[in-house]
N, C-alpha and C positions, 0 to 999 in steps of 0.2 A: 263167467270166464277171464280166465286169465289177462290182465293187463302186460302188454310189449314194454318192455324197459326201452328207454331211449338210447339209443346208440352212442355211446361215447365221441366226443370229436376228436378225430385223431390231431396228434399233438402237433403242430410246427416243428418241422426242422429246422434249427437256424445254426449257426456257425457257434460251437462249442465256444465257451468264455475264456481265453486264454488267462493264467494263471498270473498274479501280480508281478511275481519274480521271470515270469516269461515278456510282460511287458515291460517292464523298467532294465533298459539297456542304457551301459555306459555309452554317452555321446563322443562322438568321434570330430576332431577337430575339421574342418573342409579345408584348413590353411596349412598346407604342406610345409613341415618345418626340419631341420635338419640336413645331413647328406644323404647321400645314395651311398648302394656300398662300393659301388666301385669307387669311390672317392676315401675309404676309409681306412684301407693300406696305407703305412708308413714305414720306411727304413729308418731303423736305428742310427743312421749315419744323417739324417735328416738334420739340419742346424737346428732345426725346432727342438729337438732333442738330444742334438749331439752332448751339450753341457750337462743333461742330466744322467745319460749313459755313462759320461765318465765318471760322474760322481760315484753310481754305483758301483762302477769297478773298482774304482778307489775306494769303495767299502768293503770288498771282497766278493760284492755280487755278480750277477751276471743278468744282461738283457735279452730277452727270450724275444720278444717284438714289440713293437707300435705300432699305431693306429689311430685314429682320429675318432671323439668322442661322438659318438651316432644325432646329439643334438646341438651341440654345441659347434664342434670340428676340431676343439682344443685337442692338442697330441697327449695322449698317454703310453704308459711304457709300462709292461709285462714282464717281471723282475723276479729275481730269486735273492732274497737278502737274506745274509747272516742274521741270526737273532740276535747277536751281540750289538748290530748296528742301527736296533732300531728301538726306539723308546715311544708310550703313548705323551700325548703334549702333555705339557705340565699342569693345564688348567681343567681335565677332566675329572668326571668322579670318580669316587674310589671302586677301587678292585671289588668286585664280589666274590670272596672264596668259595661261596658253596653254586655260583653260576660256573666259577671256573672249570671246577671238579667236574660237576655235570657236562659241560662243554667238552673237556678233555677225555671223558667218559665216551662221550660218543663221537669223536673224531677218531679213537682209539678201536672202538667196536666195527667202525665203518672202514678201517686200514686206509684211509685217505684224507686230506686235508686239500677241501673242494673250494673254501669259498678266500679267496686273497682278500688280504686287508687293503686300504687304502693309505699309503705312504707319500709324503711329500719330503722334500729336502728340512732339516732340520738347520736351524739359525747357527752360525758357526759358534758363536760363543757360546751356545748349547752344548754341540757335540761337534767337534770337527770334521768328520767324516760322513755321520749319521744320517737318520732319516726320522721323521714324526709319523705317527699315525692318531691321525682324528678318527679312524674308525676301525675299532680291531684288540680294543685294548686284550678282551678276554682271550680273543684266539689267540694271542700273543702269550697271554700267559698260560694258556693250554697247551700252545704247543712246546714252551718253556719247561713245563711238567711234565711232557712227553719223551722228554729230551733230543726233541729234533733242534736241528744243526741250522736249518735254512727255514726260512718262511717265502711262499710264495705273495708279492704283492703288484697293486696295481699301482704303479707310481705317475704322479701328475709333475710336470713342471711347475704349476700355478700354485706356489708357498699359503694362497690366501685362502686356501681348503681348510688349513689348519686350524682357523675359525668358523668352520661351519659344521660345529663337533653336533647339534642339535639338528640336523638336516641332515647328517650322513650316519652317524651313528643309530644304527636300528636294533644290532642284536641282542640289547637287554632293555627293556622299557623305562623312559625316565621317569620318574615320579618328579614331585616339586619340589624337591631337598636337593637333588641331583640335579634338575635344570638350573635352577638357581645358583647352587656353586658353579657348575660349569661358566655360566653365564657370567659372575663376576668374576672369577678367574681370567676369565678369556679378557675382560674389559680392563683390568689390570694390568695385563700383559700389554695390550694394545695401547693402553698409555704411557707405559712405560718405554715404548717405541718411538709415539710420535706425539709431541706436545701439542699439535692442532687437530688434534682428532676429537670428535666429538661424536655424542651419543647417537644422533639423528646418522651419521655416517656408516655407520652397524645395527642399523635397527633389524636389518633382516637376520643377522648373526646373534645379535641379540634376544629376538623373539617380540618380548614384552619389557616393560621397562619395571613392572611389580618385579620380574624377576631380580634385576641388580639391588633394589632394595634388600630384598628379600635374603638374599647371597649374603650382603652383608649381616643380616643375621643370621643366618646359617655357619657361616665361620664362627661367629662368637660363641653359637649354641647347636651345635647339629639335631637337637631334640626341639629345638623351637617350632611350633606350632603355627607353622604358615600356612600351614590350608586354612584355618580361621579367618588370617587376614588377609589372604588374596582376594576374597570377591570386594575387600575394601578398596584395596590396591589398585584394582583392575577400573574401576571409576574415578578414582582421584589419582595417577600416578602415570605418568605421560616422559617420552624422552627429550632432553633437553636441547633444544635445537642451537642456543648462543654460546653455552659457555663450552668450555674445553673440558676434555672428558675427565681431565685429572680435578678441574674445578667442581665437575659435576658427582663428581665419586666422592668427595669431601661435602657436599651439600648433604648427598643421602647416606653419608655416616652419621649426619644431624639427624634426619629423618629416621634411620634406624636406630638409634640412639632413644630419640622421641617414643617408638612405637616399644622398643623394649621397655621402657617405664609403664606405657599403657596396660603392657603384659603384665608385669607385676598385680596393677590396679585390678585385672581382669581376675589372676589368679588368686588373691585376698576373696573375691567374688565366688568364684568357683567353691572355694571353701567353706564360704558362708552357707551357700547352698548344700554342699553336703551334710554341713553340721544339720542343717534342718531337714536330711531325711532325703535329697534329690540325688540319686545314683546314675542317673544316665552318661551316657559316654559322649553326649552330644552338649554338656553343661557350656565346654567353651565356647561351641561354637553359636550356642545362643546367647552365650553372654556379651558374644562381640558384636554378633547380630544386631541385638540391643542397643548397643553404644555405636553401630554405625551409622554416621550421618546423612550419609549417600543411600541407604537402606533402598527407598522406595522411590529414589530417583529412575529413570531408563535412559539408557543413551539411546540417542538417536540413530538410526542405522546408517553408517557411513561417516558419522561424526567422531572424529578422534580426538579433541578436544577431553580434558578431565573435567569434569561433574563440578568440582570445588576445586581450588588450590589444594595441594596437598598440606602443606603447613596448616589450614584452617580447620581440615578434616581432621587433623591430629589433636586440634587444641580441643575441638566439640565433642572426641572422643575420651580424652584425657577427661573432661568437666563432666560428660554422661556417666562415665566409671565413677568416677567420685558422687557422685551423685544417685547411685544405683538403687534404687529399693528393695529390697530382698523380698519384702512381706507381699510384695506385687506379683512375684512368679510363681504362676500356677502350674499343676502337670499337666495338664491340656496344651500349654505352651509349647513344652519341650515336647510331647509327640507330635506337634505341628514341625518342629525343626527338624525332627529325624526322618520324617516322609518327605521333607523338600530337602533334605542332605545332599550334594551331590558328590560326596565319597571322594572328593577333592581331599586326599590325603598326604603326608610327610611322605 
């Protein structure tokens, strides 16, 4: 006699699990900020923008309208400016011909220039009636290559925006060299204008202290391997709170000179390893990591103090490079460096 198979228990129907993507939502602030849409419109004759509108007209341009920024409530003007009246801020990164050509092609294909540049009044000493753009250098160059006569711009009466390059310039990703060069150029410009300015006064614009030191090195050598030294500097380099910006930049020039000397030592070590058959592209990163005196020290959360005075760190690095033992390097060491590499390049 055949035995009956027990009936399968009915599966409980529960709520379907939501995907991880659906569960992760961008949090919304419970605090309402900014202005309402009713508060945004602004007349171009309003006293807050009248001076800037006159400057736009004096340059041969025209103001199409004005409004208040939805977050800060500060006035902004939409304008058409002659291309000849606009220049990029002098402390920006170098123009990329490849990116400019590709951008011009896409603008031409679409038949429309839809992304206005950001512009502020240029200092009188730089351009009599013109404007600077901290965000739009490649669009400006693309417009010129296309033979355009005017360019649309969001003009701000706030001239300090000229120094907000890293925050504003989003049309082409910055690498470490670009960021460093822009920051050091910006710092030199600010120092020339204000003898009492300090690094800490402009921490937001400079983004991080190591960019100032690396910027000095990149000024001298565009192919400097800053990516190898950035992890060290992030732990020992901090903004100077007491000295003037002019004085702190002179101090940084001394640090940059010492770092350049260390790199000469590192280069000799790399060549020695290559002569022994090591061909890894991570040789320099590996050597710098080996002579890094704060390699295993961790920064505590919320602590902005350097783990070691930068002068002491550079002295230790130089000593370690001088005493570097080529025989102690094993192929597995380089494999580990390759696996842990952050990909932070120049």
